[in-house]
C-alpha positions as CSV (number, residue, x, y, z in Angstrom):
1,X,1.3,34.3,-15.8
2,X,-1.7,32.6,-17.3
3,X,-0.5,29.3,-18.8
4,X,-2.8,30.1,-22.0
5,X,-0.2,32.3,-23.2
6,X,2.6,30.0,-23.3
7,X,3.4,28.3,-26.6
8,X,6.8,26.6,-27.2
9,X,10.1,26.3,-24.7
10,X,13.8,26.3,-25.6
11,X,16.7,25.4,-23.5
12,X,19.2,28.7,-23.2
13,X,22.7,28.7,-23.0
14,X,25.6,31.2,-22.9
15,X,27.1,32.2,-26.1
16,X,30.6,31.1,-25.0
17,X,32.6,30.6,-21.9
18,X,33.1,34.3,-21.6
19,X,29.7,34.8,-20.7
20,X,29.0,32.1,-18.3
21,X,29.3,34.3,-15.4
22,X,26.5,36.8,-16.8
23,X,24.6,33.9,-17.5
24,X,24.6,32.3,-14.2
25,X,24.2,35.8,-12.2
26,X,20.9,36.4,-14.5
27,X,19.8,32.8,-13.8
28,X,20.2,33.1,-10.1
29,X,18.6,36.7,-9.9
30,X,15.4,35.7,-11.5
31,X,15.3,32.5,-9.4
32,X,15.6,34.1,-6.3
33,X,13.4,37.0,-7.1
34,X,10.8,34.2,-8.6
35,X,10.2,36.4,-11.7
36,X,10.4,36.2,-15.4
37,X,11.8,38.4,-17.9
38,X,9.5,39.6,-20.7
39,X,11.0,40.6,-24.0
40,X,10.9,40.6,-27.8
41,X,13.2,39.1,-30.5
42,X,13.4,38.1,-34.1
43,X,13.9,34.6,-35.0
44,X,13.3,33.1,-38.6
45,X,12.0,36.4,-39.9
46,X,9.4,36.7,-37.2
47,X,9.0,38.8,-34.0
48,X,8.3,36.7,-30.8
49,X,7.1,37.7,-27.6
50,X,8.9,35.8,-24.6
51,X,9.3,35.1,-21.3
52,X,12.8,34.3,-19.6
53,X,12.7,31.9,-16.6
54,X,15.0,30.2,-14.2
55,X,14.0,26.7,-13.9
56,X,14.2,24.3,-11.0
57,X,17.2,22.6,-12.5
58,X,19.8,24.8,-11.0
59,X,21.9,26.9,-13.5
60,X,19.2,26.8,-16.5
61,X,17.7,29.3,-18.3
62,X,14.6,28.6,-20.5
63,X,12.9,31.0,-23.2
64,X,9.0,30.7,-23.6
65,X,7.4,31.8,-26.7
66,X,4.3,33.8,-26.0
67,X,1.1,34.4,-27.8
68,X,0.2,37.8,-28.5
69,X,-2.9,39.2,-26.7
70,X,-4.9,39.4,-29.8
71,X,-4.3,36.0,-30.8
72,X,-6.2,34.7,-28.1
73,X,-9.9,34.0,-28.5
74,X,-12.9,34.7,-26.5
75,X,-14.0,31.5,-24.5
76,X,-17.5,32.5,-24.5
77,X,-17.7,33.0,-27.9
78,X,-15.9,29.7,-28.9
79,X,-17.6,27.3,-26.5
80,X,-21.6,28.4,-26.6
81,X,-22.5,25.8,-23.9
82,X,-20.5,27.1,-21.0
83,X,-22.8,27.1,-18.0
84,X,-22.3,30.5,-16.8
85,X,-22.6,31.1,-13.1
86,X,-24.2,28.1,-11.4
87,X,-24.4,27.9,-7.9
88,X,-23.7,24.5,-6.5
89,X,-24.9,23.6,-2.9
90,X,-22.3,23.7,0.0
91,X,-22.7,19.9,0.1
92,X,-21.8,19.2,-3.5
93,X,-18.8,21.4,-3.4
94,X,-17.6,19.6,-0.1
95,X,-18.2,16.1,-1.6
96,X,-16.3,17.2,-4.7
97,X,-13.3,18.5,-2.6
98,X,-13.3,15.1,-0.9
99,X,-13.2,13.2,-4.1
100,X,-10.3,15.6,-5.3
101,X,-8.4,14.9,-1.9
102,X,-9.0,11.5,-2.3
103,X,-7.4,11.2,-5.8
104,X,-4.6,13.7,-5.1
105,X,-0.9,12.4,-5.8
106,X,2.4,14.2,-6.7
107,X,3.1,15.1,-10.4
108,X,5.4,12.8,-11.9
109,X,5.3,13.4,-15.7
110,X,7.8,10.4,-16.6
111,X,5.2,7.9,-15.4
112,X,2.5,8.9,-18.3
113,X,3.2,7.8,-22.1
114,X,1.4,7.7,-25.2
115,X,-0.9,5.2,-24.5
116,X,-2.7,5.6,-27.8
117,X,0.3,5.3,-29.9
118,X,1.3,2.1,-28.3
119,X,-2.0,0.7,-29.1
120,X,-1.7,1.7,-32.7
121,X,1.8,0.2,-33.1
122,X,0.6,-3.1,-31.5
123,X,-2.3,-3.1,-33.9
124,X,0.0,-2.5,-36.8
125,X,2.2,-5.3,-35.7
126,X,-0.7,-7.7,-35.3
127,X,-1.9,-7.1,-38.7
128,X,1.3,-7.4,-40.2
129,X,2.0,-11.0,-38.5
130,X,-1.5,-12.0,-39.6
131,X,-3.2,-12.3,-36.2
132,X,-6.8,-11.7,-35.8
133,X,-7.8,-8.1,-34.5
134,X,-11.0,-7.8,-32.5
135,X,-12.8,-4.3,-32.4
136,X,-13.2,-2.4,-29.6
137,X,-16.5,-2.0,-27.8
138,X,-18.4,0.8,-28.7
139,X,-18.7,4.0,-26.1
140,X,-21.3,3.8,-23.6
141,X,-24.3,6.0,-24.3
142,X,-24.9,9.3,-22.0
143,X,-27.2,8.4,-19.0
144,X,-28.9,11.7,-19.2
145,X,-29.6,13.4,-16.0
146,X,-28.1,12.2,-12.8
147,X,-28.2,12.5,-9.3
148,X,-25.1,14.7,-8.7
149,X,-24.6,14.0,-5.0
150,X,-25.1,10.5,-5.4
151,X,-22.4,10.4,-8.3
152,X,-20.1,12.2,-6.2
153,X,-20.7,10.1,-3.1
154,X,-20.2,7.1,-5.1
155,X,-16.7,8.3,-6.5
156,X,-15.6,9.3,-3.0
157,X,-16.4,5.6,-1.8
158,X,-14.6,4.2,-4.8
159,X,-11.4,6.4,-4.1
160,X,-11.1,5.9,-0.4
161,X,-10.0,2.9,1.5
162,X,-11.9,0.3,3.0
163,X,-10.9,2.0,6.6
164,X,-13.2,5.1,5.6
165,X,-15.9,3.4,3.7
166,X,-16.4,0.1,5.2
167,X,-19.0,-0.5,7.8
168,X,-17.7,0.9,11.2
169,X,-16.7,-1.5,13.7
170,X,-19.3,-2.0,16.9
171,X,-17.6,-0.9,20.1
172,X,-17.6,-3.7,23.0
173,X,-21.0,-3.1,24.9
174,X,-22.8,-1.6,22.2
175,X,-25.9,-2.6,20.9
176,X,-26.9,-3.7,17.2
177,X,-30.5,-3.2,15.4
178,X,-33.4,-4.5,17.5
179,X,-31.4,-4.0,20.7
180,X,-29.3,-7.2,20.6
181,X,-25.7,-7.1,21.6
182,X,-23.4,-6.8,18.7
183,X,-20.9,-9.6,18.5
184,X,-17.4,-9.0,19.6
185,X,-14.9,-8.3,16.7
186,X,-12.2,-11.2,16.3
187,X,-9.0,-10.4,17.4
188,X,-6.9,-9.7,14.2
189,X,-3.3,-11.2,13.6
190,X,-0.5,-8.5,14.1
191,X,2.2,-9.7,12.2
192,X,2.8,-11.6,8.7
193,X,1.8,-10.6,5.2
194,X,-1.9,-10.8,6.1
195,X,-1.8,-8.3,8.8
196,X,0.5,-6.0,6.3
197,X,-2.0,-6.2,3.5
198,X,-4.6,-5.0,6.3
199,X,-2.8,-2.3,7.5
200,X,-1.9,-1.2,3.8
201,X,-5.7,-1.3,2.9
202,X,-6.4,0.9,6.0
203,X,-4.6,3.8,4.4
204,X,-6.0,6.3,2.3
205,X,-4.7,6.3,-1.3
206,X,-2.8,9.4,-1.2
207,X,-0.7,7.9,1.9
208,X,-0.4,4.6,-0.1
209,X,1.0,6.5,-3.1
210,X,3.7,8.4,-0.9
211,X,4.7,4.8,0.4
212,X,4.8,3.5,-3.6
213,X,6.8,6.9,-4.3
214,X,9.3,5.9,-1.8
215,X,9.7,2.4,-2.8
216,X,10.0,3.0,-6.4
217,X,7.2,1.1,-7.6
218,X,6.6,2.0,-11.4
219,X,3.4,2.8,-12.8
220,X,2.1,3.9,-9.6
221,X,0.3,7.0,-11.0
222,X,-2.3,5.0,-12.8
223,X,-2.9,2.4,-9.9
224,X,-6.2,2.7,-7.8
225,X,-6.1,2.4,-3.9
226,X,-6.4,-1.5,-4.1
227,X,-3.4,-1.8,-6.8
228,X,-1.3,0.3,-4.8
229,X,-2.0,-1.8,-1.6
230,X,-0.9,-4.9,-3.4
231,X,1.7,-3.6,-5.2
232,X,3.4,-2.7,-1.7
233,X,2.3,-5.6,-0.3
234,X,4.2,-8.0,-2.8
235,X,6.9,-5.5,-4.3
236,X,8.7,-8.4,-5.8
237,X,5.8,-9.4,-8.0
238,X,5.9,-6.0,-10.1
239,X,8.7,-5.5,-12.7
């Protein structure tokens, strides 16, 4: 079902203890069949189209009110600047997929919050206490036409770890530019905090995020690669 049809969500419960078995049976049947029930009902003098779903929380049914088909607007009429069918090159698609993969992480809604509201509340408190409030810098102006491949490549390099984007080590016996033999790399320490930090910096952002999730590090969804590595290196420094 297309999410554009969904409006509001309600939790459902049985009308009484005697209806518990019927409720549980319907929840289990919908869950195991991976289907939703579609119906209409009247609430507050208005008829609603609804979807009845079994949620991931075992034993719970939810009711989702839906928009009627004629309530949906035509996006092509509402958004006149849609590009239509624009063909991207294979290289551009591949680079975009690499960027998505580098930024991918598990969805954890509880770590997101209304930062705009928090800033407004802090501003009100600051003004009430007589503090000086500095104005925010104006937004940057659009730069106009850009090289899409260069922008994608730069974004991928920022998202990836130094292991993926840094200069590749030259193998023993190989030649550097000009035909000179490349110096051998110094032996790295194999233990201690520094070695742990280097090991973490060598992981991808997705790998770091998995470790951060397992360690229960708060705010991990908003961290970049280096911040995740630092938080894992020194977990006691973050509250």
